SEFIVO-574001 format. One record per residue (C-alpha): residue in three letters; x, y, z. Coordinates in steps of 0.05 Angstrom, whole numbers, plus 32768, in hexadecimal, padded with zeros to 4 digits. Layout:
BEGIN
ALAXYZ...
//
This chain:
BEGIN
MET8BF3842583D0THR8BD5847683BATHR8BA98462837CASP8B66848A8397ALA8B6F84C5837CVAL8B9284BB8341SER8B7B84A18302GLY8B8D847282CCGLN8B7A846D8277VAL8B9A84348249ILE8B8D84428202PHE8B8683F581DAGLY8BA284078190ASP8BDE84308167ASN8C0984628190ALA8C0F8489814CVAL8BC4848E814EALA8BBB84998197LEU8BF884CD819EPRO8BDB8502816DSER8B978505819ALEU8BC2851081E1ASP8BCA856481F1ASP8C10858981F0GLU8C30857F822DSER8C05855B8260PHE8C3985278270THR8C74853782A2LEU8C9184F1829EILE8C9084BF8258TYR8CB284798266ILE8CB8844C821EASP8CCF840F8210PRO8CC0840681C8PRO8CD283CC81A9PHE8D1D83B2819EASN8D3B83BD8159THR8D6B83788151GLY8D4C835C8110ARG8D73835B80CBGLU8DAF838580B9GLN8D9783CD8091VAL8DBC83FE8065ARG8DA284448067GLY8DA684928070ILE8D7684C38094THR8D6D850B808ETHR8D5D852380E1ALA8D49856880F6ALA8D7D85948128ARG8D6E85CA8149SER8D8A860F812EALA8DB486398158GLU8DA286798122ASP8D4B868A8127GLY8D35868C80DCVAL8D6C865580C4GLY8D55860D80A8SER8CFF860580ACILE8CD8861780E8GLY8CC385E58117PHE8CA085DE8166LYS8C9386238179GLY8CB386478141GLN8CF786268158SER8D2886238115TYR8D3D85DA80FBGLU8D8385C780CDARG8D7F858C80AEILE8DA7855D80AEARG8DB985198082HIS8DDC84DB80A9SER8DF684A18090LEU8DE3847180C6MET8E098433809AARG8DF783F180B8TYR8DC383E180F2ASP8DA183AA8109ASP8D5183B280FAARG8D128388810APHE8CE883C180E3ASP8CEA83D480A2ASP8D05841380ACTYR8CFF84168107TRP8D0F84638104ALA8CE2847380D9PHE8CB384498104LEU8CD0846C8148GLU8CE084B8813BPRO8C9284D68122ARG8C8784AF816ELEU8CB884D28189VAL8CA5851B8166GLN8C658510818FALA8C7D84FB81CFTRP8CB5853B81CCARG8C61856081B9VAL8C41854581F3LEU8C77854F8230ALA8C7285838260ASP8C9C85B98265ASN8CBC859D82A6GLY8CB5855B8289THR8CE485228279LEU8CE984E78248TYR8D0884AA8259LEU8D1C847B821CHIS8D2D842F8226LEU8D4D840E81EFASP8D7783D081E7TYR8DC483E081DFARG8DC483D78196GLU8D9884118187ALA8DB5844281BBHIS8DDA84718196TYR8DAF8482815AALA8D7384918191LYS8D9C84C481A7VAL8DAF84E88165LEU8D6C84ED8156LEU8D5B850281A4ASP8D90853981A0ALA8D6885518163LEU8D2385508177PHE8D38856B81C5GLY8D7D858D81B9ARG8DB5857081E0GLU8DAC85A48212CYS8D7885788224PHE8D9C85338232LEU8D99852A8277ASN8DBD84E38276GLU8DC6849A825AILE8DAB846B828CILE8DCE841C828BTRP8D9683E882A7ALA8DCC83B582BDTYR8DB5837082CEASP8DD2832A82D0TYR8DA082FC82BFGLY8DA182C68286GLY8DC582A5824FLYS8E0E82C3824CSER8E3C82C18214LYS8E848297821BTHR8E9B82BE81C8ARG8E93830981E8TRP8E7C83348223PRO8E34831D8237ALA8E0283518228LYS8DE0835C8262HIS8DC583AE8265ASP8D9083D68244THR8D9384218238ILE8D6684558257LEU8D6D84A8822CVAL8D5284DB825ATYR8D438516823DVAL8D1E855A8254LYS8CF185898234ASN8D1785C08255PRO8D5985B78278ARG8D4485F882A7THR8D0385D282C5TYR8CFF858A82B8ILE8CEC85648307PHE8D2085338327ASN8D158527836ASER8D598511837DASP8D39850283C6ALA8CFD84D683B0VAL8D2684AD839AASP8D26846283B3ARG8D7A845C83C6GLU8DAC842383CAPRO8DDB840A83F8TYR8E23842183F0MET8E5583F483CAALA8EA0840783F4PRO8E7084118439GLY8EAB84168465LEU8EBB845B8438VAL8E8884808453THR8E6784978494ALA8E35846C84B7ASP8DFE849A84ADLYS8DFD84988466ILE8E04844A8461GLU8DBF8452848CARG8DA884818459GLY8DC0845A8416LYS8DE6848383DELEU8DB9849D839APRO8DB984758365THR8DF084818324ASP8DDA848382E5VAL8DF0843582E0TRP8DB2840B8304TRP8DB983BF831DHIS8D7F83A08323THR8D67835D830AILE8D32835082DDVAL8CE3833D82EASER8CF782FD830DPRO8CCD82B982E6THR8CAF82A18325GLY8CA882E2834ELYS8C6A830D8356GLU8C788343832ELYS8C72831282ECTHR8C3F831E82BCGLY8C5682EA828CTYR8C5E83238251PRO8C9F831D822FTHR8CB3835B8234GLN8CA2836F8278LYS8CD283A382A5PRO8CE2839F82EAGLU8CB383CD8315GLY8CF683E08344VAL8D10840582F8LEU8CD4843282ECARG8CC48445832FARG8D0784608339ILE8CF8848082F9ILE8CB584998309GLN8CCC84B78351ALA8D0684D78330SER8CE784FE8303THR8C9485098318ASN8C6D852F8356PRO8C388504836EGLY8BFC85168341ASP8C2285208302THR8C1384F982BEVAL8C3E84C382AALEU8C3584A88262ASP8C53846A8242PHE8C41845281F8PHE8C59841081F7ALA8C3984068230GLY8C4483AA8239SER8C3283948274GLY8C2783D68290THR8C6283DE82C4THR8C62842082B6GLY8C1A842982CCALA8C1883FD830FVAL8C53841D8326ALA8C43846B831BLEU8BF7845B832DALA8C1A843A8372LEU8C4184838379GLY8C0084A88373ARG8C0F84C28330ASN8BDA84C082EEVAL8BEA849582B3VAL8BD3848F8268LEU8BEC844E8249ILE8BE984358209ASP8BEE83F781E3GLU8BDF83D2819DASN8BE6838281B4PRO8BAE836A81D0GLU8BD2833881FDALA8BF1837B8223ILE8BB0838F8225ALA8B9E8355824DVAL8BD08357827AMET8BC7839D828AARG8B8483938290LYS8B8A836182CFARG8BBE837D82EELEU8BA783C582EDGLY8B5583BC82E8VAL8B4E83BF8339PHE8B6884048337VAL8B288435832EGLY8B2D846982F0ILE8B56843482C0THR8B26843E8277TYR8B3C8415823CARG8B2B842F81F7ASP8B34843381B0ALA8B6D845B819BASP8B4884628159GLU8B0B84778176ARG8B3484A881A7ALA8B4A84CE816CSER8B0584CD8147
//
């Protein structure tokens, strides 16, 4: 463990309240795994802001950048909230604000929502800041016999500045070649850099990593993200922190971390999981914002 020189904070409260109190450009990496959107059907149109190619055209936004209003009809889509994107969009605007110039956002979504999120993030970050669409594939649980079983999540990756972002390919844990007979012995020994399709099992129901929190993600997925997009001593933010996997991995890799969640069950899990690390504090979001 390399946690002696790093710090962690858990904010207990609504991220919509806590996020505006965080400093501009203070996080090198933001990973979020918001609630998936799998409920009832909705029909609506929305308006988003896209960066204008010409200065002075449209409204003025962050740092004097010009934006044009674009009307989108989203047709029908599954929605657990009354308006899922009205819930998520202001939080993504805050994520853009607190992300450092060399920072990266990883947005972890159900496959049903990824295409809508990409339109929104293209408008917010700019299409030139899109880095990757990562497919996390797994093979566990029930399988449909009436269609191809859905066994993947989507992680959209956007950078704040396409000229300055961090990507440490040499720091990422490498994986075996699928066809080792086609490469040299040296390459077999070293392994290959992962592609944008990540094969990784879910958290084992009987494994030591299991916390019991229903949306827990495996440490291996977060380890790859944090290794690639931060340096030791950088600060990571997860404002849908859940079981605290982001915090556990970030601290183990020598990164600072801020975690936000309003679910008391999540706070209890994180207190148990991360409480052994010096520097973890718990503060109500309303208190922090006051």
